[in-house]
Structures are given as structure tokens and as C-alpha cells.
C-alpha positions as CSV (number, residue, x, y, z in Angstrom):
1,M,16.3,-20.5,-8.1
2,S,15.1,-16.3,-9.2
3,L,15.4,-13.4,-7.9
4,K,12.4,-12.5,-5.0
5,L,11.9,-8.9,-4.3
6,Y,10.7,-8.2,-0.9
7,F,8.8,-4.3,-0.8
8,L,8.6,-3.0,2.7
9,R,6.8,0.0,3.5
10,H,8.7,1.8,6.5
11,G,6.5,1.3,9.7
12,E,4.4,3.9,11.3
13,T,5.2,7.8,11.4
14,T,2.7,10.9,12.5
15,Y,1.9,11.5,9.0
16,S,0.6,7.9,8.1
17,Q,-1.8,8.1,11.1
18,A,-3.2,11.5,10.2
19,G,-3.0,11.1,6.4
20,G,-0.9,14.3,5.7
21,Y,1.3,14.4,2.8
22,C,4.8,13.6,3.5
23,G,7.3,13.0,0.9
24,D,10.6,15.1,1.3
25,L,10.0,15.6,5.2
26,D,12.4,13.4,7.2
27,I,10.5,12.2,10.3
28,D,10.6,9.6,12.7
29,L,8.6,6.2,13.8
30,T,6.5,6.4,16.3
31,P,6.7,3.8,19.1
32,A,4.5,1.7,17.1
33,G,6.1,2.0,13.7
34,E,9.7,0.8,15.8
35,V,7.6,-2.6,17.3
36,M,6.4,-3.2,13.3
37,A,10.2,-2.4,12.2
38,Q,11.3,-5.0,15.0
39,A,8.3,-7.6,14.3
40,F,9.6,-7.5,10.5
41,A,13.1,-8.6,11.6
42,D,11.8,-11.4,13.9
43,S,10.1,-12.6,11.4
44,Y,12.2,-12.6,8.7
45,A,15.3,-13.0,9.9
46,A,15.8,-16.5,8.9
47,L,15.4,-16.2,5.3
48,P,18.8,-15.8,3.4
49,W,19.2,-12.5,2.5
50,A,21.3,-11.3,-0.8
51,A,21.3,-7.9,0.0
52,V,18.9,-4.8,1.7
53,Y,18.4,-1.5,-0.4
54,V,17.3,1.3,1.2
55,S,15.2,4.9,0.7
56,P,18.0,7.2,2.5
57,M,15.2,8.7,5.0
58,K,15.4,8.5,8.8
59,R,11.8,6.5,8.5
60,T,13.0,4.0,6.3
61,I,16.4,3.4,7.7
62,A,14.6,2.8,11.0
63,T,12.4,0.2,9.5
64,A,15.3,-1.7,7.9
65,Q,17.8,-1.4,11.0
66,P,16.7,-4.3,12.9
67,I,16.8,-6.7,10.1
68,C,19.8,-5.7,9.1
69,T,21.0,-6.2,12.7
70,A,19.9,-9.4,12.9
71,I,21.0,-10.7,9.6
72,G,24.7,-9.2,9.9
73,Q,24.0,-7.0,6.5
74,A,24.6,-3.5,6.0
75,M,21.5,-1.6,4.4
76,Q,22.6,0.2,0.5
77,L,21.4,3.5,0.3
78,R,19.5,4.8,-2.8
79,D,18.0,8.1,-3.4
80,G,15.8,6.5,-6.2
81,L,13.9,4.4,-3.6
82,R,12.7,7.8,-1.9
83,E,9.3,8.8,-1.5
84,L,7.2,10.5,-3.9
85,S,8.4,14.4,-3.8
86,Y,5.0,16.4,-2.8
87,G,6.6,20.0,-3.3
88,K,4.5,22.7,-1.6
89,W,2.1,19.8,-0.7
90,E,4.3,18.8,2.4
91,G,3.1,18.9,5.6
92,L,-0.5,19.6,4.4
93,S,-3.6,17.7,4.8
94,P,-5.8,16.7,2.0
95,A,-8.3,19.5,3.0
96,E,-5.7,21.9,2.8
97,V,-4.3,20.8,-0.3
98,R,-7.8,21.0,-1.9
99,A,-8.0,24.6,-0.2
100,Q,-4.9,25.5,-1.3
101,Y,-3.5,24.0,-4.2
102,E,-7.4,23.2,-6.2
103,E,-6.7,23.1,-9.6
104,D,-3.1,21.1,-9.1
105,Y,-5.2,19.1,-6.7
106,I,-7.8,18.2,-9.0
107,R,-5.2,17.4,-12.1
108,W,-3.4,15.4,-10.1
109,L,-6.0,13.4,-8.3
110,A,-7.4,12.6,-11.9
111,E,-4.2,11.6,-13.7
112,P,-1.0,11.9,-11.0
113,A,1.4,9.9,-13.9
114,W,1.8,13.3,-15.7
115,N,0.4,16.2,-13.2
116,P,2.8,16.6,-10.1
117,P,2.1,18.0,-6.6
118,T,2.6,21.8,-7.0
119,G,6.4,21.8,-7.4
120,G,6.9,18.6,-6.9
121,E,7.2,14.9,-8.8
122,T,4.7,13.0,-11.1
123,S,4.2,9.2,-10.9
124,V,6.3,9.2,-14.5
125,Q,9.3,10.4,-12.7
126,L,9.2,8.6,-10.0
127,A,9.1,5.4,-11.7
128,S,11.9,6.7,-13.9
129,R,14.4,7.0,-11.1
130,A,13.1,3.9,-8.8
131,A,13.7,1.8,-11.9
132,L,17.0,2.2,-12.4
133,V,17.8,1.0,-8.6
134,I,15.7,-2.5,-9.9
135,A,17.8,-2.6,-12.9
136,E,20.9,-2.4,-10.5
137,I,19.0,-4.8,-8.3
138,E,18.7,-7.2,-11.1
139,Q,22.3,-7.2,-12.8
140,N,23.5,-7.2,-9.3
141,H,21.1,-10.0,-7.5
142,P,20.1,-12.3,-10.6
143,D,18.5,-15.0,-8.0
144,G,17.9,-14.9,-4.0
145,N,15.9,-12.4,-1.9
146,V,16.6,-8.8,-2.0
147,L,15.1,-6.7,0.7
148,V,13.5,-3.1,-1.1
149,V,12.4,-0.9,2.1
150,S,10.6,2.3,1.3
151,H,7.1,4.4,0.9
152,K,4.1,4.0,-0.2
153,A,3.7,5.9,-3.0
154,T,6.8,4.2,-4.4
155,I,6.3,1.2,-3.7
156,R,2.5,1.1,-5.3
157,I,4.1,2.8,-8.3
158,L,7.3,0.3,-9.0
159,L,4.2,-2.4,-8.6
160,C,2.3,-1.0,-11.6
161,S,5.5,-0.4,-13.3
162,L,6.6,-4.0,-12.9
163,L,2.9,-5.2,-13.6
164,G,2.2,-3.4,-16.5
165,I,-0.3,-1.4,-14.8
166,D,-1.3,2.3,-15.6
167,L,1.1,4.6,-13.4
168,G,-1.6,7.1,-13.0
169,R,-4.1,4.3,-11.3
170,Y,-1.1,3.5,-8.5
171,R,-3.8,4.6,-6.2
172,D,-7.1,2.7,-7.3
173,R,-5.2,-0.4,-8.1
174,I,-2.8,-1.2,-5.2
175,A,-2.7,-0.9,-1.5
176,V,0.0,-0.7,0.6
177,L,-0.1,0.1,3.9
178,T,2.3,0.6,6.8
179,A,4.9,-2.2,7.3
180,S,3.6,-4.6,4.7
181,V,5.7,-6.8,2.9
182,T,4.4,-7.6,-1.2
183,I,6.4,-9.7,-3.3
184,V,7.3,-10.2,-6.7
185,K,9.0,-13.1,-8.3
186,F,11.5,-12.6,-11.6
187,D,10.9,-15.3,-13.1
188,T,10.8,-16.6,-17.1
189,H,7.7,-14.4,-18.0
190,G,8.7,-11.2,-15.6
191,P,7.7,-10.2,-12.7
192,L,5.4,-12.4,-10.7
193,L,3.4,-11.0,-7.9
194,E,2.9,-13.5,-5.3
195,V,2.3,-11.7,-2.2
196,L,0.7,-8.1,-1.8
197,G,0.7,-6.1,1.6
198,D,1.0,-9.1,4.1
199,R,1.3,-7.7,7.7
200,Y,0.8,-10.8,9.9
201,H,4.1,-10.2,11.2
202,I,2.8,-7.4,13.1
203,P,1.4,-7.7,16.6
204,K,-2.4,-8.1,16.1
205,E,-3.4,-5.4,18.3
206,I,-0.9,-2.6,16.3
207,R,-1.8,-4.0,13.1
208,D,-5.7,-3.3,14.1
209,R,-5.2,0.0,14.9
210,A,-2.6,0.9,12.2
211,G,-3.6,0.6,8.8
212,T,-2.4,3.6,6.6
């Protein structure tokens, strides 16, 4: 048996609905986000889980709680799984960022691997801290199913790092919608992407309206 990582993005928040920048802001799930979290637990509780690693934010903890309750496992909180820090852009919309920080915004759009949001993190910095958590998981769980509950940019950047995709292209190559599940198997030849962005555990009426 091989190690399988199940990357679960947290459920819907007001920022995922509106499209504003939310990294360090510690916000709650919406009622729809809570339904998404429970729907994941209902669909995946029967799998034999080796461990659950979670970003220490309210939205990720709330997303992980139903599955942890269902399987009787404690979540393991790791700072390395936090969302990208957007610095002075936190809480702003893309239009507001462009108006207030145009030069930084243009540089970030062109090459986020090395150009951070104003006062925030680069993709390379995030990949470095998140990779430490993946290395810990690989060491502690050489096989079995491990759930990783994290955030949009964090999961996309981790996937780029694992699959050999340019970190600066994470927004251009990989979509990770709210409460979606992506599965990576660690096999003989390294990480293998088996499933990307599955959301069919979410009730259709919520899935159809909540996509970001």
C-alpha cells in the first residue's frame, strides 16, 4: 500500500464568495460552507484514515471537524498549511488592490513565485513551509490515507511543487474550488495526481452556486 494524500480545501466563506484576498484573516464558514464540511464527512468517513493534518484557521478547523468527529481522530494543526499571506492586501478586492498597489499587483500577477503581495508571501516561501509538513507526513505515514485540510493557494502551490509545475503558474494551471478534494498517490516514481478538484460529495444545489 502507498501513501495517499487527500487535499481538501475548506468550505465556503464570505471571501470565497466575493473573491477578496483572505489569507491571514481568520474568518468562519458560511452556513453553506458548514454543509460542505458535513457532506465531505458523510462521503469519506468510511475510508481508513491514518491521520488528519489541518491549517490552524477557523475555516479549516470547522471543515475538518465533522470528519474528525465521524472517524474519532484528533486533527493535527500545522502552521505550514496556512493560506498565503496577502500582507496589506488582506480583506481587499482585486480592484481595490490594483487601485492602491498597482505596481506590486502587476508584478505579482506576472510572477508570484518571487513577487509577493505587498508585505505578504511569495509562492516559493509558501512552498518551503508547506513542504515541511508533507515531509513530516511522508516520514510518519509511509502508507495509508492522510487528509490535508488547507486553503486555495496553499493547495495549488503544493500541487505544483509535488508535480513539477512552475510555482509561478499555480493560478494558471490548477483550479481548487471550495470543499474540493484532490488526491495524490506517492508511488514508485513519485507523486501521481489521481483526482483533481472533485466536488460530487457536495449537494448539487450548493455545488452549482458555490464555485470559487
